[in-house]
C-alpha positions as CSV (number, residue, x, y, z in Angstrom):
1,X,-3.3,19.2,-1.0
2,X,-7.5,18.9,-0.8
3,X,-9.0,17.4,2.1
4,X,-10.0,13.6,1.6
5,X,-13.9,12.7,0.8
6,X,-16.3,11.7,3.3
7,X,-15.8,7.8,2.0
8,X,-11.8,7.9,2.4
9,X,-11.9,10.1,5.6
10,X,-10.9,8.9,8.6
11,X,-14.5,8.8,10.2
12,X,-15.8,6.6,7.4
13,X,-12.8,4.3,8.3
14,X,-13.5,4.5,11.9
15,X,-17.1,3.5,11.8
16,X,-16.3,0.5,9.1
17,X,-13.3,-0.8,11.8
18,X,-16.3,-0.3,14.7
19,X,-18.3,-2.4,12.9
20,X,-16.1,-5.0,11.4
21,X,-14.4,-5.2,15.4
22,X,-18.0,-5.7,16.9
23,X,-18.6,-8.5,14.4
24,X,-15.6,-10.6,15.1
25,X,-16.2,-10.1,18.9
26,X,-19.9,-11.3,18.0
27,X,-18.4,-14.3,16.0
28,X,-16.2,-14.9,18.9
29,X,-19.3,-15.2,21.3
30,X,-21.2,-17.1,18.8
31,X,-18.8,-19.9,18.7
32,X,-19.5,-21.2,22.2
33,X,-23.3,-20.2,22.0
34,X,-24.2,-22.3,19.3
35,X,-22.1,-25.2,21.1
36,X,-23.9,-24.9,24.2
37,X,-27.0,-24.4,22.5
38,X,-26.9,-27.7,20.8
39,X,-26.0,-29.3,24.1
40,X,-29.2,-27.4,25.6
41,X,-31.0,-28.8,22.9
42,X,-30.1,-32.8,23.4
43,X,-30.4,-32.5,27.0
44,X,-33.8,-31.6,27.4
45,X,-34.4,-34.5,24.5
46,X,-32.7,-36.8,26.8
47,X,-34.8,-35.5,29.9
48,X,-37.9,-35.8,27.8
49,X,-36.6,-39.3,26.9
50,X,-36.0,-40.3,30.7
51,X,-39.7,-39.5,31.5
52,X,-41.1,-41.3,28.6
53,X,-39.1,-44.5,29.7
54,X,-40.4,-44.1,33.2
55,X,-44.0,-45.1,31.9
56,X,-42.7,-49.0,31.4
57,X,-43.0,-49.1,35.4
58,X,-46.3,-47.9,35.3
59,X,-47.5,-51.2,33.5
60,X,-48.3,-54.6,35.0
61,X,-46.1,-56.5,33.1
62,X,-43.3,-54.1,32.2
63,X,-45.0,-54.2,28.7
64,X,-46.0,-50.8,26.7
65,X,-48.6,-50.9,24.2
66,X,-47.1,-50.2,20.6
67,X,-49.4,-47.2,20.2
68,X,-48.7,-45.9,23.8
69,X,-45.0,-46.4,22.9
70,X,-45.5,-44.5,19.4
71,X,-47.1,-41.6,21.2
72,X,-44.3,-41.5,23.5
73,X,-41.6,-41.6,21.4
74,X,-43.4,-38.9,19.1
75,X,-43.5,-36.5,21.9
76,X,-39.9,-37.1,22.7
77,X,-39.1,-36.9,18.8
78,X,-36.9,-39.7,19.1
79,X,-37.2,-43.6,17.0
80,X,-36.1,-45.4,20.1
81,X,-35.2,-44.5,23.6
82,X,-33.3,-46.5,26.5
83,X,-33.2,-46.2,30.2
84,X,-30.4,-47.6,32.4
85,X,-31.2,-47.6,35.8
86,X,-28.5,-47.6,38.4
87,X,-29.5,-51.4,39.4
88,X,-28.6,-52.0,35.5
89,X,-32.5,-52.6,34.5
90,X,-32.9,-51.5,31.5
91,X,-36.4,-49.8,30.1
92,X,-36.8,-49.6,26.3
93,X,-39.5,-47.9,24.0
94,X,-38.7,-48.3,20.4
95,X,-40.5,-48.8,17.1
96,X,-41.4,-51.3,15.1
97,X,-38.5,-50.8,12.5
98,X,-36.2,-48.1,13.9
99,X,-33.8,-46.5,11.2
100,X,-30.2,-47.1,10.9
101,X,-27.7,-45.0,12.6
102,X,-25.7,-42.7,11.0
103,X,-23.5,-41.1,13.8
104,X,-23.5,-41.8,17.8
105,X,-22.7,-38.8,20.1
106,X,-21.9,-39.3,23.7
107,X,-22.2,-36.6,26.3
108,X,-20.8,-38.0,29.2
109,X,-17.1,-36.9,28.7
110,X,-17.2,-34.4,25.8
111,X,-14.7,-31.3,26.2
112,X,-15.9,-27.6,24.8
113,X,-13.8,-27.6,21.3
114,X,-15.4,-30.8,20.7
115,X,-18.7,-29.6,21.0
116,X,-18.3,-26.7,19.1
117,X,-16.9,-28.7,15.9
118,X,-19.7,-30.9,16.7
119,X,-22.1,-27.9,16.2
120,X,-20.6,-26.4,13.3
121,X,-20.4,-30.2,11.6
122,X,-24.2,-30.2,12.0
123,X,-24.9,-26.7,10.7
124,X,-22.7,-27.8,7.5
125,X,-24.5,-31.4,7.1
126,X,-26.8,-31.6,3.8
127,X,-28.3,-34.9,4.6
128,X,-30.9,-36.3,6.8
129,X,-29.1,-38.1,9.5
130,X,-30.1,-40.2,12.3
131,X,-28.1,-39.7,15.3
132,X,-27.7,-41.9,18.7
133,X,-27.1,-39.7,21.5
134,X,-26.0,-41.4,24.9
135,X,-25.7,-39.3,28.2
136,X,-26.5,-38.8,31.5
137,X,-30.3,-37.9,32.7
138,X,-30.5,-34.2,33.5
139,X,-33.2,-35.5,35.6
140,X,-31.3,-37.9,37.7
141,X,-27.3,-38.2,36.6
142,X,-27.7,-41.6,38.0
143,X,-29.6,-42.6,35.1
144,X,-28.2,-43.2,31.6
145,X,-30.1,-42.6,28.3
146,X,-29.7,-43.5,24.9
147,X,-31.8,-42.6,22.1
148,X,-32.1,-42.4,18.6
149,X,-33.5,-39.4,16.8
150,X,-33.5,-37.5,13.5
151,X,-30.9,-34.5,13.3
152,X,-32.3,-32.0,10.9
153,X,-35.0,-31.0,13.6
154,X,-31.9,-29.8,15.6
155,X,-30.3,-28.3,12.8
156,X,-33.5,-26.3,12.0
157,X,-33.5,-25.0,15.7
158,X,-29.9,-24.3,15.7
159,X,-30.6,-22.4,12.1
160,X,-33.5,-20.5,13.8
161,X,-31.0,-19.5,16.8
162,X,-28.5,-18.3,14.3
163,X,-30.9,-16.0,12.7
164,X,-31.8,-14.6,16.4
165,X,-27.9,-14.1,17.3
166,X,-26.9,-12.8,13.6
167,X,-29.8,-10.2,13.8
168,X,-29.2,-9.1,17.5
169,X,-25.6,-9.1,16.5
170,X,-26.0,-6.6,13.7
171,X,-28.2,-4.2,16.0
172,X,-25.6,-4.5,18.6
173,X,-22.6,-3.7,16.1
174,X,-24.6,-0.8,14.6
175,X,-25.6,0.6,18.0
176,X,-22.1,0.6,19.1
177,X,-20.7,1.5,16.2
178,X,-22.9,4.6,15.9
179,X,-22.0,5.5,19.4
180,X,-18.4,5.2,19.2
181,X,-17.9,6.8,15.8
182,X,-20.2,10.0,17.5
183,X,-18.0,9.8,20.7
184,X,-14.5,9.2,18.8
185,X,-15.5,11.8,16.2
186,X,-16.0,14.8,18.6
187,X,-13.1,13.6,20.6
188,X,-10.7,12.9,18.2
189,X,-11.7,13.1,14.3
190,X,-13.3,16.8,14.6
191,X,-9.9,18.0,16.2
192,X,-7.4,16.3,14.0
193,X,-9.3,17.4,11.1
194,X,-8.8,20.9,12.6
195,X,-5.2,20.5,13.1
196,X,-4.6,18.9,9.6
197,X,-6.4,22.1,8.3
198,X,-4.5,24.4,10.0
199,X,-1.2,22.6,9.0
200,X,-2.4,22.8,5.3
201,X,-3.0,26.5,5.6
202,X,0.1,27.5,7.1
203,X,2.0,25.1,4.5
204,X,-0.2,27.3,1.7
205,X,0.7,30.7,3.2
206,X,3.1,30.6,6.3
207,X,2.7,34.3,6.3
208,X,-1.0,35.2,5.7
209,X,-2.8,32.5,7.5
210,X,-4.4,33.8,10.5
211,X,-3.1,32.7,13.9
212,X,-4.2,29.2,15.0
213,X,-6.2,29.2,18.1
214,X,-5.5,26.3,20.4
215,X,-8.3,24.8,22.4
216,X,-8.3,24.6,26.2
217,X,-7.8,20.7,26.1
218,X,-5.3,19.3,28.3
219,X,-5.0,15.9,26.4
220,X,-2.5,15.2,23.8
221,X,-4.6,16.9,21.1
222,X,-4.2,20.0,23.3
223,X,-0.8,19.8,23.4
224,X,-0.5,19.0,19.7
225,X,-2.6,22.5,19.1
226,X,-0.6,24.4,21.2
227,X,2.7,23.3,19.6
228,X,1.1,24.0,16.3
229,X,0.2,27.5,17.5
230,X,3.9,28.2,18.6
231,X,5.5,26.5,15.6
232,X,3.3,28.9,13.0
233,X,4.2,31.8,15.5
234,X,8.2,30.5,14.9
235,X,7.7,30.2,11.4
236,X,6.4,33.5,11.2
237,X,9.2,35.0,13.0
238,X,11.8,33.1,10.8
239,X,10.3,34.1,7.9
240,X,10.4,38.1,9.0
241,X,13.8,37.5,9.9
242,X,14.8,35.7,6.7
243,X,13.2,38.7,4.8
244,X,15.3,41.3,6.8
245,X,18.4,39.5,6.6
246,X,17.6,38.8,2.8
247,X,17.5,42.9,2.3
248,X,20.3,43.4,4.3
249,X,22.4,40.7,2.5
250,X,21.3,42.3,-0.8
251,X,22.7,45.7,0.8
252,X,25.9,44.4,2.0
253,X,26.6,42.8,-1.5
254,X,26.2,46.2,-2.9
255,X,28.2,47.9,-0.3
256,X,30.8,45.2,-0.3
257,X,31.5,45.8,-4.0
258,X,31.9,49.5,-3.8
259,X,33.9,48.8,-0.4
260,X,36.3,46.8,-2.3
261,X,36.9,49.0,-5.3
262,X,37.7,51.9,-2.4
263,X,40.0,49.5,-0.7
264,X,41.6,48.7,-3.8
265,X,42.3,52.3,-4.9
266,X,43.8,52.8,-1.2
267,X,46.1,49.6,-1.7
268,X,47.5,51.3,-4.6
269,X,47.9,54.3,-3.0
270,X,49.7,52.5,0.1
271,X,52.3,51.0,-2.1
272,X,53.4,54.6,-3.4
273,X,54.0,55.8,0.3
274,X,56.1,53.1,1.0
275,X,58.5,54.8,-1.5
276,X,58.1,57.9,0.2
277,X,61.6,59.6,1.6
278,X,59.6,60.0,4.7
279,X,60.8,57.6,7.5
280,X,58.0,58.2,9.4
281,X,55.6,57.4,6.4
282,X,57.5,54.0,5.3
283,X,57.1,53.1,8.9
284,X,53.5,53.3,9.4
285,X,52.9,52.2,5.6
286,X,53.5,48.6,6.4
287,X,50.6,49.0,9.3
288,X,48.3,50.5,6.8
289,X,48.7,47.6,4.4
290,X,47.8,45.3,6.8
291,X,44.8,47.2,7.8
292,X,43.7,47.7,4.1
293,X,44.5,43.7,3.6
294,X,42.5,42.7,6.9
295,X,39.4,44.7,5.2
296,X,39.9,43.1,1.6
297,X,39.8,39.7,3.5
298,X,36.7,40.6,5.5
299,X,34.9,41.8,2.6
300,X,35.8,38.6,0.7
301,X,34.8,36.0,3.7
302,X,31.7,38.1,4.2
303,X,30.9,37.5,0.6
304,X,31.8,33.7,0.7
305,X,29.8,33.1,3.7
306,X,26.5,34.5,2.7
307,X,27.0,33.4,-1.1
308,X,27.8,29.5,-0.6
309,X,24.9,28.4,1.0
310,X,24.8,24.7,0.6
311,X,28.8,23.9,-0.7
312,X,28.8,21.8,-3.7
313,X,31.3,19.7,-3.6
314,X,33.4,18.0,-6.3
315,X,34.6,15.2,-4.9
316,X,37.8,13.2,-6.5
317,X,40.8,10.8,-5.6
318,X,42.8,13.4,-3.6
319,X,46.4,12.7,-2.5
320,X,46.6,14.0,1.1
321,X,49.9,14.8,1.8
322,X,50.3,17.2,-1.0
323,X,47.1,19.1,-0.2
324,X,48.1,19.7,3.1
325,X,51.4,20.9,2.0
326,X,49.8,23.5,-0.2
327,X,47.4,24.4,2.4
328,X,50.3,25.2,4.3
329,X,51.9,27.2,1.7
330,X,48.9,29.3,2.0
331,X,48.7,29.7,5.3
332,X,52.0,31.1,5.4
333,X,51.2,34.1,3.6
334,X,49.0,35.1,6.3
335,X,49.6,38.5,7.8
336,X,49.8,39.0,11.6
337,X,47.7,41.9,13.5
338,X,50.8,44.3,13.4
339,X,51.1,43.8,9.6
340,X,54.1,41.6,9.5
341,X,54.2,38.3,7.8
342,X,53.7,35.2,9.6
343,X,56.6,33.3,10.3
344,X,55.2,29.6,10.7
345,X,56.6,26.3,10.8
346,X,54.1,23.8,9.0
347,X,54.5,20.4,10.1
348,X,53.0,18.2,7.7
349,X,53.0,14.6,9.5
350,X,50.7,13.0,6.7
351,X,52.1,9.8,5.6
352,X,52.8,9.5,1.6
353,X,50.6,7.3,-0.4
354,X,47.4,8.2,1.8
355,X,44.7,9.1,-1.0
356,X,41.0,10.6,0.0
357,X,38.1,10.9,-2.1
358,X,37.0,14.7,-1.1
359,X,36.4,18.1,-2.7
360,X,40.3,19.2,-2.6
361,X,39.5,22.9,-2.8
362,X,37.5,23.0,-0.3
363,X,39.1,20.6,2.3
364,X,42.2,23.0,1.7
365,X,40.1,25.8,2.6
366,X,39.4,24.6,5.6
367,X,43.3,23.8,6.5
368,X,43.8,27.2,5.3
369,X,41.1,28.9,7.6
370,X,42.5,26.9,10.4
371,X,46.2,27.7,9.7
372,X,45.4,31.4,9.3
373,X,43.8,31.6,12.9
374,X,46.7,30.0,14.2
375,X,49.0,32.4,12.6
376,X,47.0,35.7,13.6
377,X,47.4,34.4,17.3
378,X,50.6,34.2,17.2
379,X,51.4,30.6,17.0
380,X,55.0,29.8,15.8
381,X,54.4,26.4,14.6
382,X,51.2,24.5,13.3
383,X,51.5,20.4,13.2
384,X,48.8,18.3,10.7
385,X,48.8,14.6,11.7
386,X,46.5,11.6,11.1
387,X,45.1,9.1,13.5
388,X,42.3,6.4,12.6
389,X,38.8,6.2,14.0
390,X,36.9,2.7,14.6
391,X,35.0,2.1,11.9
392,X,37.2,3.2,9.4
393,X,36.9,6.9,9.8
394,X,40.0,9.3,9.8
395,X,40.9,12.2,11.7
396,X,43.3,15.3,10.5
397,X,44.6,16.9,13.8
398,X,45.7,20.5,13.5
399,X,47.7,21.4,16.4
400,X,49.3,24.9,16.9
401,X,51.6,26.4,19.8
402,X,49.7,29.4,20.3
403,X,48.4,31.2,23.4
404,X,45.0,28.9,23.3
405,X,41.6,30.6,22.6
406,X,40.3,33.2,25.0
407,X,37.0,32.3,26.7
408,X,34.9,34.7,24.5
409,X,35.9,32.8,21.6
410,X,35.3,29.4,23.5
411,X,31.7,30.4,23.7
412,X,30.8,31.1,20.2
413,X,33.6,29.1,18.7
414,X,31.8,28.2,15.6
415,X,29.0,31.2,15.5
416,X,29.5,33.7,12.5
417,X,30.5,37.1,13.1
418,X,30.7,36.1,16.9
419,X,33.6,33.4,17.5
420,X,36.6,35.7,16.4
421,X,39.2,35.2,19.1
422,X,41.5,38.2,18.0
423,X,40.5,42.1,17.7
424,X,39.4,42.9,13.7
425,X,38.4,39.3,13.0
426,X,34.8,38.4,11.9
427,X,34.6,34.5,13.1
428,X,34.2,33.2,9.7
429,X,37.1,31.4,9.5
430,X,36.0,28.2,11.7
431,X,32.1,28.7,10.7
432,X,33.3,28.0,7.0
433,X,35.7,25.3,7.8
434,X,33.1,23.6,10.1
435,X,30.6,23.9,7.0
436,X,33.1,22.0,4.8
437,X,33.7,19.0,7.0
438,X,29.7,18.9,7.4
439,X,29.2,18.7,3.6
440,X,31.6,15.8,3.4
441,X,29.5,13.9,6.1
442,X,32.1,14.8,8.9
443,X,32.9,17.3,11.4
444,X,35.1,19.9,13.0
445,X,35.8,20.0,16.7
446,X,37.8,21.7,19.1
447,X,40.0,19.0,20.9
448,X,41.8,21.1,23.5
449,X,42.8,24.6,23.9
450,X,45.4,25.4,26.8
451,X,47.8,28.0,27.1
452,X,50.7,25.8,25.2
453,X,48.3,25.3,22.1
454,X,45.2,24.6,20.5
455,X,43.9,21.4,19.0
456,X,41.5,21.0,16.0
457,X,39.9,17.6,14.5
458,X,39.0,17.6,11.2
459,X,36.9,14.1,11.5
460,X,36.2,12.5,8.0
461,X,33.6,10.0,7.7
462,X,34.1,6.5,7.2
463,X,34.7,5.1,3.1
464,X,36.6,8.1,2.5
465,X,40.1,6.4,2.2
466,X,41.0,5.2,-1.4
467,X,44.2,4.5,-1.1
468,X,47.0,3.9,1.6
469,X,44.5,2.1,4.0
470,X,47.6,-0.2,4.6
471,X,49.8,2.3,6.2
472,X,46.6,3.3,8.1
473,X,47.7,0.4,10.6
474,X,50.8,1.8,11.3
475,X,49.0,5.2,12.9
476,X,47.7,6.0,16.0
477,X,44.2,5.1,16.5
478,X,41.8,7.3,18.7
479,X,38.9,5.7,20.2
480,X,38.2,8.4,22.7
481,X,34.8,11.3,22.2
482,X,35.8,14.5,20.9
483,X,34.2,16.8,22.7
484,X,31.7,19.9,21.2
């Protein structure tokens, strides 16, 4: 997979997001700023109106000439001014024909949200309005000032202020974006790109890629780099081991083919020995035949385990009781280590009418392996029972009365070629049986193993029962955890 282009890279996304977030922060700052700017503008006009109205006191008869009034009002930028003193005396300046007022704004008790809303409404105004503003004088809050002004000059001042804020916001966002971009590129983006390139290279050529060299960083990036280096080493080791095992498997397959042919010849000759007149020869012949049979079984199990891989299942509706009965018949044909046929009692306690959706051959194979293991371990009886599990699952319990598993077998119970409980065994029976159950969505677990017997549980997943669900209510229910 090619690396992404510059416009689609993590760096470009980081730069765009940084600019957007800074602009968003500036917008959030702009809202109270423009509301405050409008309030300050009006308060300055109120202060100027206060000073202009005080000129009335300087006249002998409290009357100001019209020309002076016009000059004072022009200085304030108002059409009319009223100053109300604490003693309720009113000083007024007004043009001869003041315009009609379009809106009134009272600054004496205005909350911040209202100020912000008035500011944005003013910016959105398209017609020239005349507004009346009422509020306490910034020079002396005891005085109340009322003035009539044109709104357009205030809007122009607010637009100019907004332009300056916008320019400052863009400059701040670009500077912050560049600083954040450079910092994060060095701290995150470049190391992440290096990690990505390492992963892509390992995927393309796991064995031929040079070893990834982690940095000395102690943060999460450093941990990821060291884990990638360890993963690469582990993959290389696994691939080399897999190559060796593949070569070994090919060699074993060839040896196994020739060995089975040799054993077949030996079996034919051994059958003739059973007809010998020599009693000593007839006495040892069953043991010889048993050894040859075990060798043939070893070859077959080894080839089956190495060839199967993931088990393909042919699921169908299978009556469970007949399947268990057939598995018992196959298990009874097992030979004990001394070469004698196993005299095994197979107790099938699965109820009639219970049908499951499974692969009959594979499920029977798992039961046969368990039965043969019990017979070869010296068990005299094997009992197969059914229990229900919470949620609709099903347990097939296979219990024998053998001497139990030795400690070495328990430690490597399901490990191929390591979990055999008897001399000459290869430990494939339980491993294959567990693979069969896991392929069905369940599992094979050891419930207990004592001197009086061993119990294995074939755990089948919920929904496997096709018919006979009504009979499950008559069966015991197991909700206790099954140990691994």
